C-alpha positions as semicolon CSV with decimal commas, in nm:
position;residue;x (nm);y (nm);z (nm)
1;X;-20,586;16,678;11,642
2;X;-20,258;16,681;11,696
3;X;-20,023;16,678;11,406
4;X;-19,669;16,671;11,428
5;X;-19,619;16,925;11,102
6;X;-19,296;16,941;10,951
7;X;-19,120;17,223;10,676
8;X;-18,912;17,049;10,383
9;X;-18,567;17,218;10,306
10;X;-18,683;17,280;9,955
11;X;-18,936;17,556;10,113
12;X;-18,542;17,782;10,124
13;X;-18,304;17,599;9,890
14;X;-18,286;17,353;9,605
15;X;-17,940;17,180;9,719
16;X;-17,911;17,196;10,071
17;X;-17,556;17,279;10,189
18;X;-17,307;17,421;10,404
19;X;-17,418;17,760;10,328
20;X;-17,813;17,662;10,418
21;X;-17,726;17,498;10,753
22;X;-17,899;17,760;10,911
23;X;-18,263;17,671;10,812
24;X;-18,256;17,366;11,087
25;X;-18,293;17,657;11,346
26;X;-18,520;17,849;11,182
27;X;-18,775;17,545;11,095
28;X;-18,796;17,503;11,448
29;X;-18,837;17,927;11,543
30;X;-19,136;17,941;11,293
31;X;-19,327;17,649;11,432
32;X;-19,222;17,298;11,294
33;X;-19,166;17,009;11,449
34;X;-18,997;16,820;11,225
35;X;-18,777;16,943;10,891
36;X;-18,744;16,716;10,565
37;X;-18,420;16,720;10,409
38;X;-18,478;16,691;10,045
39;X;-18,143;16,503;9,894
40;X;-18,083;16,470;9,572
41;X;-17,737;16,429;9,590
42;X;-17,615;16,245;9,902
43;X;-17,208;16,218;9,823
44;X;-17,229;16,612;9,902
45;X;-17,523;16,658;10,206
46;X;-17,297;16,814;10,468
47;X;-17,392;16,493;10,760
48;X;-17,223;16,593;11,027
49;X;-17,246;16,955;11,014
50;X;-17,610;16,858;11,009
51;X;-17,623;16,675;11,329
52;X;-17,430;16,969;11,476
53;X;-17,753;17,192;11,383
54;X;-18,016;16,917;11,452
55;X;-17,935;16,866;11,828
56;X;-17,976;17,236;11,880
57;X;-18,334;17,165;11,857
58;X;-18,614;16,943;11,938
59;X;-18,663;16,876;11,540
60;X;-18,780;16,536;11,433
61;X;-18,554;16,476;11,075
62;X;-18,685;16,321;10,786
63;X;-18,539;16,311;10,423
64;X;-18,639;16,288;10,086
65;X;-18,421;16,209;9,745
66;X;-18,519;16,186;9,411
67;X;-18,321;15,963;9,148
68;X;-18,249;16,054;8,814
69;X;-18,158;15,956;8,517
70;X;-17,808;15,809;8,586
71;X;-17,935;15,631;8,916
72;X;-18,291;15,510;8,734
73;X;-18,427;15,202;8,871
74;X;-18,685;15,128;8,534
75;X;-18,348;15,140;8,336
76;X;-18,273;14,820;8,098
77;X;-17,876;14,956;8,142
78;X;-17,776;14,744;8,486
79;X;-17,539;14,980;8,582
80;X;-17,777;15,256;8,580
81;X;-18,006;15,059;8,814
82;X;-17,659;14,965;9,057
83;X;-17,590;15,341;9,060
84;X;-17,938;15,371;9,181
85;X;-17,897;15,107;9,449
86;X;-17,566;15,254;9,590
87;X;-17,748;15,602;9,581
88;X;-17,990;15,495;9,795
89;X;-17,765;15,223;10,028
90;X;-17,553;15,578;10,091
91;X;-17,879;15,772;10,211
92;X;-17,974;15,481;10,441
93;X;-17,660;15,523;10,616
94;X;-17,728;15,944;10,626
95;X;-18,083;15,850;10,819
96;X;-17,878;15,649;10,960
97;X;-17,629;15,928;11,153
98;X;-17,910;16,164;11,137
99;X;-18,161;15,944;11,344
100;X;-18,404;15,982;11,107
101;X;-18,714;15,693;11,015
102;X;-18,839;15,817;10,686
103;X;-18,670;15,819;10,396
104;X;-18,922;15,930;10,097
105;X;-18,995;16,073;9,770
106;X;-18,918;15,955;9,397
107;X;-18,696;15,669;9,536
108;X;-18,787;15,372;9,300
109;X;-18,753;15,552;8,951
110;X;-18,546;15,804;8,767
111;X;-18,801;16,161;8,881
112;X;-18,925;16,242;8,550
113;X;-18,817;15,938;8,353
114;X;-19,114;15,899;8,078
115;X;-19,101;15,668;7,804
116;X;-19,481;15,754;7,677
117;X;-19,611;15,427;7,771
118;X;-19,744;15,246;8,051
119;X;-19,485;15,112;8,291
120;X;-19,389;14,752;8,148
121;X;-19,383;14,407;8,357
122;X;-19,004;14,442;8,327
123;X;-18,963;14,779;8,473
124;X;-19,163;14,658;8,772
125;X;-18,929;14,365;8,847
126;X;-18,563;14,591;8,775
127;X;-18,749;14,860;9,047
128;X;-18,921;14,601;9,295
129;X;-18,545;14,383;9,258
130;X;-18,371;14,707;9,370
131;X;-18,556;14,809;9,612
132;X;-18,568;14,460;9,787
133;X;-18,182;14,493;9,776
134;X;-18,190;14,801;9,926
135;X;-18,491;14,794;10,209
136;X;-18,284;14,442;10,290
137;X;-17,959;14,646;10,361
138;X;-18,150;14,912;10,574
139;X;-18,308;14,595;10,778
140;X;-17,939;14,533;10,808
141;X;-17,796;14,846;10,943
142;X;-18,025;15,001;11,008
143;X;-18,395;14,881;11,139
144;X;-18,559;15,172;11,248
145;X;-18,586;15,330;10,902
146;X;-18,857;15,310;10,688
147;X;-18,831;15,357;10,312
148;X;-19,157;15,540;10,143
149;X;-19,239;15,529;9,791
150;X;-19,390;15,880;9,719
151;X;-19,714;15,848;9,444
152;X;-19,628;16,103;9,217
153;X;-19,854;16,268;8,886
154;X;-19,812;16,157;8,575
155;X;-19,622;16,411;8,397
156;X;-19,350;16,313;8,662
157;X;-19,406;15,959;8,640
158;X;-19,638;15,704;8,494
159;X;-19,478;15,378;8,764
160;X;-19,633;15,472;9,029
161;X;-19,940;15,759;9,051
162;X;-20,162;15,585;9,309
163;X;-20,163;15,444;9,632
164;X;-20,326;15,145;9,515
165;X;-20,057;15,082;9,307
166;X;-19,782;15,185;9,580
167;X;-19,922;14,963;9,797
168;X;-19,870;14,647;9,549
169;X;-19,555;14,755;9,515
170;X;-19,474;14,771;9,868
171;X;-19,628;14,353;9,872
172;X;-19,393;14,297;9,628
173;X;-19,100;14,415;9,757
174;X;-19,214;14,256;10,082
175;X;-19,009;14,364;10,344
176;X;-19,122;14,541;10,643
177;X;-19,023;14,843;10,620
178;X;-19,142;14,949;10,297
179;X;-19,377;15,198;10,273
180;X;-19,623;15,452;10,059
181;X;-19,562;15,826;10,062
182;X;-19,877;16,049;9,985
183;X;-19,886;16,383;9,914
184;X;-20,216;16,595;9,835
185;X;-20,049;16,756;9,517
186;X;-20,043;16,453;9,336
187;X;-20,321;16,314;9,485
188;X;-20,543;16,603;9,400
189;X;-20,422;16,473;9,036
190;X;-20,453;16,122;9,025
191;X;-20,667;16,006;9,295
192;X;-21,060;15,949;9,297
193;X;-21,075;16,047;9,726
194;X;-20,841;16,145;9,964
195;X;-20,997;15,903;10,209
196;X;-21,025;15,627;10,028
197;X;-20,613;15,656;9,977
198;X;-20,483;15,663;10,296
199;X;-20,735;15,349;10,370
200;X;-20,595;15,196;10,089
201;X;-20,261;15,230;10,243
202;X;-20,391;15,189;10,558
203;X;-20,197;15,218;10,889
204;X;-19,971;14,907;10,777
205;X;-19,845;15,060;10,426
206;X;-19,938;15,452;10,500
207;X;-19,538;15,614;10,598
208;X;-19,536;15,939;10,513
209;X;-19,755;16,243;10,450
210;X;-19,658;16,586;10,240
211;X;-19,943;16,862;10,282
212;X;-19,925;17,048;9,929
213;X;-20,205;17,252;9,849
214;X;-20,289;17,174;9,443
215;X;-20,111;17,475;9,278
216;X;-19,800;17,417;9,532
217;X;-19,938;17,750;9,701
218;X;-20,016;17,828;10,077
219;X;-20,201;17,515;10,216
220;X;-20,525;17,591;10,337
221;X;-20,615;17,831;10,020
222;X;-20,748;17,586;9,761
223;X;-20,872;17,296;9,672
224;X;-20,735;16,974;9,886
225;X;-20,956;16,916;10,126
226;X;-20,748;16,871;10,407
227;X;-21,016;16,832;10,644
228;X;-21,131;16,516;10,510
229;X;-20,733;16,435;10,481
230;X;-20,680;16,507;10,809
231;X;-20,981;16,265;10,969
232;X;-20,899;15,981;10,745
233;X;-20,527;16,056;10,887
234;X;-20,687;15,992;11,225
235;X;-20,887;15,693;11,153
236;X;-20,628;15,518;11,048
237;X;-20,382;15,647;11,357
238;X;-20,148;15,752;11,163
239;X;-19,891;15,992;11,367
240;X;-19,603;16,124;11,172
241;X;-19,508;16,417;11,056
242;X;-19,733;16,587;10,796
243;X;-19,507;16,817;10,544
244;X;-19,533;17,139;10,388
245;X;-19,301;17,133;10,081
246;X;-19,293;17,367;9,805
247;X;-19,043;17,526;9,554
248;X;-18,908;17,860;9,424
249;X;-18,938;17,960;9,099
250;X;-18,536;18,041;9,086
251;X;-18,493;17,702;9,154
252;X;-18,317;17,537;8,881
253;X;-18,258;17,214;8,839
254;X;-18,618;17,088;9,012
255;X;-18,821;17,363;8,795
256;X;-18,862;17,188;8,505
257;X;-18,997;16,848;8,630
258;X;-19,213;17,042;8,891
259;X;-19,306;17,304;8,657
260;X;-19,298;17,589;8,912
261;X;-19,304;17,886;8,681
262;X;-19,436;18,152;8,904
263;X;-19,415;18,220;9,294
264;X;-19,707;18,101;9,520
265;X;-19,581;18,371;9,833
266;X;-19,367;18,678;9,886
267;X;-19,084;18,438;10,028
268;X;-19,120;18,029;10,053
269;X;-19,075;18,123;10,407
270;X;-19,409;18,324;10,411
271;X;-19,552;17,986;10,251
272;X;-19,473;17,776;10,487
273;X;-19,634;18,031;10,838
274;X;-19,934;18,124;10,647
275;X;-19,970;17,745;10,550
276;X;-19,887;17,598;10,883
277;X;-20,106;17,833;11,050
278;X;-20,395;17,722;10,847
279;X;-20,309;17,374;10,887
280;X;-20,351;17,391;11,258
281;X;-20,713;17,573;11,255
282;X;-20,803;17,274;11,037
283;X;-20,687;17,039;11,248
284;X;-20,812;17,151;11,574
285;X;-21,143;17,065;11,460
286;X;-21,115;16,703;11,391
């Protein structure tokens, strides 16, 4: 199976800035076909400089984001929800400039926002309404872009944990450019079946994939059934990037939500290189 493998900028840096532009060429040099720019703060992302560096490579650009407490679609405060809408529209504009066709991540709620209760119908309505406005905007200005909602584990959100709920969310938003983002790290905690989750999404709704190990360590060295996962992706005709994402314990903003307390490889880059080697070996036999 020929897979387009990507690497997340989180492998090297927590908040991508001008000092990190060298990462783009490095991603291609170590064998990746795509690069996922994690953009938590679109107002500071060096878009023009990134475009210039991308033009020196053959990399496919992808983006992900996480909303926060000040940009939370689940908030009862309409101004906070509006902040999230404005931020996401800014990200749509950035994706258009980059030529990225995927905007994934926890882009439907404040990441790490937990109420201590199951999601409510009102939270669902607020988020769906906000996302529909963003998707409508994207269809107007950049119809090539898919906005992909990432199911994450119960310790990071109470809102979307499994593929089934994410597909329902997409259907309720009701636009053609809303898809599901699956991540193996979260799937192994929440799904009953890797292949079942992929088939629940199907070709129609599966828009993006992160191929992370169960401990966020080197892919292919843990419990994630990558052979089963890749086989299911092949069966539905998924042809977009499969991206490796991990974090360093030195990160400050991310580690509270991600609970990264130890290193999984000598460096993030070493993790990505070894993980890519392992995943290519698995995929070639499918």
